[in-house]
C-alpha positions as CSV (number, residue, x, y, z in Angstrom):
1,M,6.8,25.7,11.1
2,T,7.5,24.9,7.4
3,K,10.0,22.6,5.9
4,R,13.2,23.8,4.1
5,H,13.1,23.5,0.3
6,V,15.9,21.1,-0.9
7,T,17.1,20.5,-4.4
8,L,19.7,18.2,-6.0
9,P,22.7,19.5,-7.9
10,E,21.7,20.0,-11.5
11,S,23.9,17.1,-12.7
12,A,22.2,14.7,-10.3
13,E,18.8,16.2,-11.1
14,A,19.3,15.6,-14.8
15,G,20.0,11.9,-14.1
16,V,17.1,11.5,-11.8
17,R,14.7,13.2,-14.1
18,G,15.9,11.2,-17.1
19,F,15.6,7.9,-15.4
20,I,12.1,8.4,-13.9
21,D,10.8,9.7,-17.2
22,E,12.3,6.8,-19.1
23,V,10.7,4.2,-16.7
24,D,7.4,6.1,-16.7
25,D,7.3,6.0,-20.5
26,R,8.2,2.4,-20.8
27,I,5.5,1.3,-18.3
28,A,2.9,3.4,-20.1
29,G,4.0,2.1,-23.5
30,D,3.5,-1.2,-25.3
31,E,6.3,-3.1,-23.8
32,D,5.6,-6.1,-21.6
33,T,5.6,-4.7,-18.0
34,C,7.3,-7.8,-16.7
35,E,10.3,-7.3,-19.0
36,V,10.5,-3.6,-18.1
37,V,10.6,-4.4,-14.4
38,E,13.2,-7.0,-14.9
39,E,15.6,-4.8,-16.8
40,V,15.1,-1.8,-14.5
41,L,15.8,-4.0,-11.4
42,V,19.0,-5.5,-12.9
43,D,20.4,-2.0,-13.4
44,L,19.2,-0.6,-10.1
45,H,21.0,-3.4,-8.3
46,G,24.1,-3.0,-10.4
47,D,24.0,-6.6,-11.6
48,R,24.1,-6.1,-15.4
49,D,27.4,-7.9,-16.0
50,A,26.4,-11.0,-13.9
51,Y,22.9,-11.0,-15.4
52,E,24.1,-11.0,-19.0
53,A,26.8,-13.6,-18.3
54,W,24.0,-15.9,-16.9
55,Q,21.8,-15.1,-19.9
56,N,24.6,-16.1,-22.2
57,G,24.8,-19.5,-20.6
58,E,27.8,-19.0,-18.2
59,Q,27.8,-21.2,-15.2
60,V,26.5,-19.6,-11.9
61,S,25.8,-21.0,-8.5
62,N,22.3,-21.9,-7.4
63,A,22.3,-18.9,-5.1
64,E,23.3,-16.6,-8.0
65,R,20.7,-18.1,-10.2
66,V,17.9,-17.5,-7.7
67,R,19.1,-13.9,-7.3
68,L,19.3,-13.2,-11.1
69,Q,16.1,-14.9,-12.1
70,S,14.2,-13.1,-9.3
71,Y,14.6,-9.7,-11.0
72,D,11.8,-11.0,-13.2
73,P,8.6,-10.6,-11.3
74,C,7.2,-13.6,-13.1
75,N,9.7,-15.8,-11.2
76,A,8.5,-14.5,-7.8
77,T,5.3,-14.9,-5.7
78,L,3.7,-12.5,-3.3
79,E,1.4,-13.4,-0.4
80,S,-1.5,-11.7,-2.1
81,E,-1.1,-14.0,-5.1
82,Y,-2.6,-16.8,-3.1
83,Y,-5.9,-14.9,-2.3
84,A,-8.6,-16.7,-4.3
85,E,-11.0,-13.8,-4.6
86,K,-8.6,-11.4,-6.3
87,D,-9.2,-9.9,-9.7
88,E,-6.7,-12.0,-11.7
89,A,-6.5,-9.7,-14.7
90,K,-5.7,-6.6,-12.6
91,F,-3.3,-8.5,-10.3
92,R,-1.2,-9.7,-13.2
93,E,-0.3,-6.1,-14.0
94,S,-0.2,-4.8,-10.4
95,K,2.1,-7.6,-9.2
96,H,4.9,-6.5,-11.6
97,L,4.7,-2.9,-10.4
98,Q,4.5,-3.9,-6.8
99,W,7.6,-6.1,-7.2
100,L,9.4,-3.1,-8.7
101,W,8.4,-0.9,-5.8
102,R,9.4,-3.5,-3.2
103,Q,12.8,-4.3,-4.8
104,F,13.6,-0.7,-5.4
105,D,13.2,-0.2,-1.6
106,A,15.9,-2.8,-1.1
107,T,18.4,-0.7,-3.0
108,P,20.6,2.1,-1.4
109,M,18.8,4.6,-3.7
110,A,15.7,4.1,-1.7
111,D,17.3,6.4,1.0
112,N,17.9,9.2,-1.5
113,V,14.7,11.1,-0.5
114,E,14.5,13.5,-3.4
115,F,14.9,10.7,-5.9
116,A,12.9,8.0,-4.1
117,L,9.8,10.1,-3.4
118,R,9.5,11.0,-7.1
119,F,10.1,7.5,-8.3
120,R,7.4,6.0,-6.0
121,Q,5.0,8.8,-7.0
122,M,5.5,7.7,-10.6
123,L,4.9,4.0,-9.7
124,A,1.8,4.9,-7.7
125,N,0.4,6.7,-10.8
126,H,0.5,3.3,-12.6
127,L,-0.2,1.0,-9.7
128,F,-3.0,2.5,-7.8
129,E,-6.6,2.8,-9.0
130,E,-6.1,6.5,-8.6
131,C,-3.2,8.6,-7.1
132,G,-3.3,12.4,-6.8
133,D,-0.5,14.9,-7.3
134,D,2.4,15.7,-5.0
135,C,2.1,12.7,-2.8
136,R,5.1,11.5,-0.7
137,F,5.6,7.8,-0.3
138,F,8.5,6.9,2.0
139,K,10.4,3.6,2.5
140,G,9.0,0.2,3.4
141,I,5.3,0.8,2.4
142,S,3.5,-2.4,1.6
143,F,0.0,-3.1,0.1
144,T,-2.0,-6.1,-0.8
145,Y,-2.6,-5.5,-4.5
146,G,-2.3,-1.7,-5.1
147,H,-5.0,-1.6,-7.7
148,N,-7.8,-1.2,-5.1
149,I,-6.2,2.0,-3.6
150,R,-7.3,5.6,-4.3
151,I,-5.3,8.4,-2.8
152,G,-5.9,12.1,-3.1
153,D,-3.5,15.1,-3.6
154,N,-0.6,16.1,-1.3
155,T,-0.9,13.1,1.0
156,V,2.2,11.7,2.8
157,V,2.7,8.1,3.8
158,H,5.7,7.5,6.0
159,D,8.0,4.6,6.6
160,D,6.8,1.0,7.2
161,V,3.1,1.7,6.6
162,H,0.8,-1.2,5.5
163,L,-2.1,-0.2,3.2
164,D,-4.3,-3.3,2.9
165,D,-6.5,-3.2,-0.2
166,R,-7.7,-6.7,-0.3
167,G,-11.1,-5.0,-0.2
168,K,-11.0,-1.3,-1.1
169,L,-9.1,1.6,0.4
170,T,-9.7,5.3,-0.1
171,I,-7.5,7.9,1.4
172,G,-8.3,11.6,0.8
173,N,-6.3,14.8,0.1
174,R,-3.6,16.2,2.5
175,C,-3.6,13.2,4.8
176,S,-0.7,12.3,7.0
177,I,-0.1,8.6,7.6
178,S,2.7,8.2,10.2
179,D,5.4,5.5,10.6
180,G,4.1,2.0,11.3
181,V,0.5,2.7,10.7
182,H,-1.7,-0.3,9.4
183,V,-4.9,0.4,7.5
184,Y,-7.0,-2.7,6.8
185,S,-9.8,-3.5,4.4
186,H,-10.4,-7.2,5.3
187,D,-11.4,-9.2,8.4
188,H,-11.1,-12.9,9.2
189,D,-13.9,-14.9,10.8
190,V,-13.5,-15.5,14.6
191,V,-14.1,-19.2,14.3
192,D,-12.7,-20.0,10.8
193,Q,-9.9,-17.7,10.0
194,T,-9.8,-18.9,6.4
195,E,-13.2,-17.1,5.9
196,V,-12.5,-13.5,4.8
197,T,-14.8,-10.6,4.5
198,N,-13.7,-7.5,2.5
199,Y,-14.8,-3.9,3.1
200,H,-14.3,-0.4,1.8
201,T,-12.2,1.5,4.4
202,I,-12.2,5.3,4.1
203,V,-9.8,7.9,5.4
204,E,-11.2,11.3,4.6
205,D,-9.4,14.6,3.7
206,D,-6.9,16.1,6.1
207,V,-6.8,13.1,8.5
208,R,-3.8,12.4,10.6
209,L,-3.1,8.8,11.6
210,T,-0.2,9.0,14.0
211,Y,2.6,6.6,14.9
212,D,1.7,2.9,14.9
213,A,-2.0,3.3,14.8
214,M,-4.3,0.7,13.3
215,V,-7.5,1.3,11.3
216,R,-9.7,-1.8,11.1
217,A,-11.5,-2.9,8.0
218,G,-14.7,-1.1,7.0
219,V,-14.1,2.0,9.3
220,E,-14.4,5.6,8.1
221,V,-12.1,8.2,9.7
222,G,-13.9,11.5,9.1
223,E,-12.5,14.7,7.6
224,N,-9.8,16.5,9.7
225,A,-9.8,13.8,12.4
226,L,-6.7,12.9,14.4
227,V,-6.0,9.3,15.6
228,G,-3.5,9.1,18.4
229,A,-0.4,7.0,18.5
230,R,-1.0,3.2,18.8
231,A,-4.7,3.7,18.8
232,V,-6.8,0.8,17.3
233,V,-9.7,2.3,15.4
234,Q,-12.6,-0.2,15.4
235,S,-15.5,2.2,14.8
236,D,-16.1,5.3,12.7
237,I,-14.4,8.5,13.9
238,P,-16.5,11.7,13.2
239,A,-15.0,14.6,11.3
240,H,-12.7,17.0,13.4
241,H,-12.6,14.6,16.4
242,V,-9.5,13.4,18.3
243,A,-9.5,9.7,19.0
244,V,-7.1,7.7,21.2
245,G,-6.8,4.4,22.9
246,M,-7.4,0.7,22.3
247,P,-10.1,0.6,21.1
248,A,-10.0,4.2,19.9
249,K,-12.6,6.5,21.4
250,S,-13.3,10.2,20.6
251,I,-12.2,12.2,23.5
252,R,-12.7,15.7,22.2
253,V,-13.2,17.9,19.1
254,K,-10.2,19.8,17.7
255,P,-10.1,23.3,19.0
256,G,-11.8,25.8,16.7
257,W,-14.0,23.1,15.1
258,E,-16.7,22.8,17.8
259,D,-19.4,24.4,15.6
260,E,-18.6,22.0,12.7
261,A,-18.4,18.7,14.6
262,V,-20.9,16.5,16.3
263,P,-20.4,16.5,20.1
264,V,-18.4,13.7,21.6
265,D,-21.4,12.4,23.4
266,D,-23.4,12.2,20.2
267,V,-21.1,10.1,18.0
268,P,-23.3,8.2,15.6
269,P,-23.1,4.4,15.2
270,T,-20.6,2.8,12.9
271,E,-21.9,1.9,9.4
272,K,-19.4,-0.8,8.7
273,E,-21.8,-3.3,7.2
274,A,-22.8,-0.7,4.6
275,R,-19.2,-0.9,3.4
276,R,-19.0,-4.6,3.0
277,I,-17.8,-5.9,-0.4
278,D,-19.3,-9.2,-1.4
279,Y,-17.5,-11.5,-3.8
280,E,-17.8,-14.9,-5.4
281,L,-14.9,-17.3,-5.8
282,P,-14.2,-18.4,-9.4
283,N,-15.6,-21.9,-10.2
284,D,-12.2,-23.2,-11.1
285,V,-10.4,-22.3,-7.8
286,E,-9.0,-25.3,-6.0
287,Q,-9.5,-24.3,-2.4
288,F,-7.3,-25.6,0.4
289,D,-7.2,-25.0,4.1
290,E,-3.6,-24.2,5.0
291,F,-4.3,-24.8,8.7
292,Q,-5.9,-28.3,8.3
293,R,-8.0,-27.9,11.5
294,D,-11.1,-29.8,12.4
295,L,-13.8,-27.1,13.2
296,D,-16.6,-29.6,13.6
297,L,-17.7,-29.4,17.3
298,S,-20.6,-31.8,16.9
299,D,-18.8,-34.6,18.7
């Protein structure tokens, strides 16, 4: 089965094409990205009159002020902003684009598939470390930074997917990431959850991660593998295998790929530690323990 080809009316297509090209050019140009994002969000939310009135000194309520000033990503914080080990220079730029992505998804236009997919593809080209051609990014996708993600050509990421790139995340060509999937690249220590270890998580070409599956940090899902619904992948999945369960286990090789794949009984050990990413915290970081727990068991 193939999908039906759908197009917008030419009058609508002209507007979509013009808007996406304009934003693309402005982000790629010399303008301050923070200012570009602010102006685009004001217009996407239809708030230009109220915004300009506020800018001109007119009185607004505290709630209106919070709304209007929050179009500027410099007046907002993201959870990943608090992570001490992040690359500050990269994050300053990626935060602005991530804010535009998230706030765009809060507009009614985010449900206009033909427009929204193309708009997010354009943003991904600027936000991700690398993004291939003809990708489809649906609504509600979240990521940690964005700048540690590499995605190949013709990959589709469906609604409400979380792509964690606190470490590094590579997704190949022609992959299908179904609704509700979570792919992680960092782990927390069992005893002290404030201690974080980052990894490189890899999803190879032609992989299918089906509904609500979870891929743990440092795992490699091999080429053409299939991960079943709600599976929890804690170890490497070989190429062409079907893995299901919590934790996910290879149960068979895809039909027709038996000569290409390792047998189910010969699955090699996971190489997670080889994908560990070491980091050093900057000397000027003022660390704090948000949980304020006493982990000293010596008494």
